[in-house]
N, C-alpha and C positions, 0 to 999 in steps of 0.2 A: 610486132604490133606498132602502129604509128601513134605515139603518144606525145603530148607536149613536153618540151624540155623542162619547163618549170616544175612539172610533177615529179621530176627526179631530184629536186633539191632535198636536202636532209631535213625531214620533218621533225626529227628528234631535237635538232638544234633550235628550230622554231618554237618548240614547246617550252623551252626554258625561259624564253622571253614572254610568252603568253601567261606564264605563272607569276610574273612580276606584279606587285601591288599597284593599284591605280591611284592611291592617295585620295580616295573619296570622289575622284572624277569618274565620269561615265562617257563611253564612246557611243554615239548615235549615228548609225549609217542610214543616210537618206537614199531611198530607192525610187526611181521614176522611169516612165516609159519615154523612149526617145522619139525622134521624128519619123522613124520608119513605121511606128505603130506596132513593132514586134520586139525590138531590142530593148534591153534594160540597162540603165546606168546607175552608178552609186558614188557617193562621196561621204566622208565621215567627219563629224564635228564633235568636239569635247564640250560636255555640259558639266556644271559644277555639282549637280546632284542628280539622283535617279528620277527620271520623269514618271509621274504617277498617272497622268492623263495626257491626252493629245494636246491640250492647251499648254502643257509644260514644255513643249518642244517648239522652238522659235522657227519662223519662216527663214528660208535661206535663198540663195540664188546660184546660178551657174551660167556658163558660157554656152548659149544656145547655138552659136555658129559652129560649134564643134560636135553638136548632136543632131544636126539636120533640122534645127528648129528656129533658127534666126539668121539674119544677115550680120556680118562682122561689124558693121557700122552701128548696129543697135542690138547687141547680142545678149544683154542680161535678161534672164528668165527667172521667174519666182518659183520656189518649191514650197508648196503648202502642205504641211503634214496632215494626213487624214486617218491613219490607223497604225497603232504600235504593235510590234511583235517582239518576243524575246530573241536575242541574237544567239543562234546555235553554233556559231563559229568561234566567238570570243567570250561567250557565256555571260550569265548574270554578273553585274546589273546592266550590262550593255544591251542596246536595243537596235532593232531594225524599224524604220518608219517609212511606210509607203506614202508617197506624195502625189498630189495633183500638180500639174505645170500650168502656170499662167504667163502670158506674154507681158511685155513692158507696160501695156495699158491695162493690165490685170483682167484681161479676157482670157478664156481658156485656149490653150494651144490646140492646134489642129488635131493632134493625136490624144488630147485629153478627152476621151469619151466618157470618163467617169462623171463629169459635170452634169451632162444631160441625163445620164442614167440615174443619178441620184435624185434628180427632180422627178423623173418618172416613177421611181420607187416610192417617193414620198406621196405622190398622187394615188398610188395603188396600195398603200400600206394597210388599209383596213381589210384587204383581201388576203393578207399574209402570204405573199408569193414565196415559195420555197424552190430552191434550185440544188441540183447536184450535177457537177460536171466531171466527165470521164476524160482525163487528159492523156492522150497517147503521144509517145515520142520515140525517137530512134537514136541509139547511141552510135556515134561515128568516131573513127580515128581522126587525128588532126589533119590527115590527108583527104578527109571527106568520104572515105570508104567505110561502110558499116563495120563497126567494131566486132572482131571475131570472125568475120567472113574471110574465106580464102583470098589471098592477094590477087590471084590470077584465075578466078573462077567464081562459083556460086555454091552456097550450101545446098543440101537436099531440098526437095519440094516442101511447101508448107503442109503442115499436118501434125508433126510431133512437138511443135514449139509452144503452142498456146497453153499457158499454165504449166509449162514443162518443168521437169526436174532432171538435173544431170548435166555434166559438162558438155555433152554432145547435143544438148537441147537449148541451153540458155547461155547468154553472154552478159556479163556485167552485173550480176546480182548484188555484189558488194555496194555498187552505186545506189541501187534501188533501196536496199535496206538502210544505208546511211541517210538517204533522202527521207525515208519514212520516219526514222527516229528524229531527224533534225526538224521536220515539220511538226511532229508532236511536241517537241521541246519548245518550238517557237510559238505554239498556240494556233497553228493552222489546223483547220477542221478537215484534215485528211482522214478518209474513212476506209481506204483499202488500196491494194495494188496487185498486179498480176503480169506475168509475161504474156505478150501478145502473139498474133498469128505469124508474123514475119520474124525470123530470128534477129535478135538485137533490138527488137521493138518491145516497148513496155507501156503499161498504163497505170496511172493512179487516179483515184477518185477523191474529190473534195466536195463536202456537203454532208447533210443538208445545211444550206445557209439561207438566211432570209434577206431579201432585198439586196442592197448595195454590197453587203459583206461577201457575196459570192465572188464578184470580180476582185475585190481586195484580197481575199484568201487565195484565189487561183494565181493572181499575178505574183504574190510574194512566194508562193510555192514554186513558181517557175524560176524566180531569182535564186532560191535556195538550191534548186536542181543545178542551175548553171554554176553556182559557186562550188558545189560538191564535185561536179565534173572537172572543174579547174584542178582540184586536189588529185584527181585520178588521171588527169592528162588527156581526157577525151571530151567529146562535144555532144551535147544533147540538141537534136534538131526537131523542130515542130513542123517541118515541111510536110504538107499533106500527102505527098507522093514522092518519097525520097529515092525510091528505086523503081524504074520503069519495068514493064513486063508483068509476069504472073506473081506479083507480090502485093500484099495488102497495103493500102494507104494508111494514113493516120488522121483520126478525127478527134473531136472534142464533144462527144454526145452530151446533149443537155436534157437532164431530167427536170420536169417542171410540174408544179401543182399549186393550186390555191386552196384556201381552207375549205371552200365549197366542194372542190374535187376530192379532198381527203375524207369528207364526211359521208355517211350512209347515203346512197343514191348519187354519189359524185360522178359516176360514169357518164351521166347525161351531160354534166358540165364539161367533162373531158371531150366528149364527142362534139359539143358545140364549139369548143376551142379549136379542135382539129379542122372543123369546117371553115372557121375564120382563117386558119393558117393556110388552107388550100387556096383561098382567094388572094393571099399576099405572098405566094410562093416566090415570085421574082424578087420582091423586096427583101425577103429573108436570105435568099441566095446572095444578093448583093452585099449584105452586111455580115455574112457568115465567114468571110475571110478578108484579110487586109487589102486585097487587090480587086474587090468588087465582084468576086466569083471566078476570077481567072485561075487562082490556085486550086480551088475546089473542082474546076472543070477537069483537072488531071486525075482527081480522085473519084468523083461521083459519076461513074461510068455505067452503073447497073451491074457491075461485077465486083467480086471481092467484098461481099456483104455491104454493098452500097446501093442506093437508088440512082436513077438517072437524073442528072442535074436539071434536065428540062421538064421532068414530070413530077407531079406531086402524088404521093400514095400514102396509105396508112393501113395498118393491119395488126392483129393480135399476134405477138411473138414472132413477127416478121422482120428479120434483120436486113432484108432487101428493100424495105419501105422507107419513105421519108420520115414517117412517124410510126414508132412501135408502141403498142399498148402491151405491157407485160401480161403474161398469161394469168398471173395471180390477181392483177387488177381486174381483168375480165371476170374472174371467178368471184372476187369480193364486191364487184360493182362500184368500186371507189379506189382512189389512190392517186396515180400520177401517169404521165406519158413521157416518152423519150423522143426528142427531136434528134435524129441521127445525121442531120445535114451539116452542122458546124465543122469547119476544118480545124485541125490541130493547132494551127497558128492564128485562130480567131482571137479577137479581143472579147473577153467575157462580158465586158460592159455593153458592147454592141449587141451581143447575143441575148443577154438577159433583158436589156431594154426593149429589143424587138419583140420578144415573147410577151412581155407585159403590155406593150402598146397594142399588139394585135389581139391577145387573148383576154385582157382585162379592161383596157381602155377603149377597145372596139374601134381602133383606127383602121381606116380603109386604104 
């Protein structure tokens, strides 16, 4: 197997240093989205005491010219702490803090999509928008080949791998279980996980989350996944179509509801929202992956449990539609719907903002 060299370092030796007392100090790791809109960066600062609220964590800065976010002649960028999580790697009292990025003039960086998303969520807060995101990903060796796949060939056809059990069905369950526990420790609202249709492909779910916390929790869950993969020496990719051919792609299905949809008779509100989404299909496709739809064009082909990128469709229990209404929702006449179009590498701030703008704020 092709694994990173650093994963072979002696972890027992590392543990003896992690057990050393910190003399009352606290390590806070600042996490932010870089200029690609997909990558995550981090750096760590020492605080004199454990932060109790986000206001206890100071702003910081970094060199944006090294993260695709600024020119070298004016490279300082500001890190604005927005949400605290417990650190599952070096444990309490240490923290992870998700940050927004501001430019030198304190305007949002181009890939800081949280800023406008937060404004939209504030405008819609009385409707109590809930989200649940299904994050799919694929485990790769350090050489870019799917982890556990034959080096000079392919595994057997899809069929036995979804929710599979056994060494001939799944690859990398240790990583999945470590990620699940680490998210729970950190305070991420992770709600489940399963093996996916393509071997070495997995999914975890985050939510329900209300408003802006959806994007915050998904981004920090991605950070935790990447860090765990470092320890195991493999790579987690969110590429929407990591393998060409007769293999499923990877999405980030968005489950959405408002308070009105969740109440008795809410199916009418769900159907009204779907009608609005149909009228803005092109806009949603544009914001549902970081490349304006180019990444999703490789995935949304109308095959492998996807809709066609050029067509909008909806149906009850239909995994080949743009929007799926779960069968139970159809029976209960209330609940939520699933937007199956977002790509695995989407920015959750962009996805949740678009859903609220279209379905709640009635933007055309």
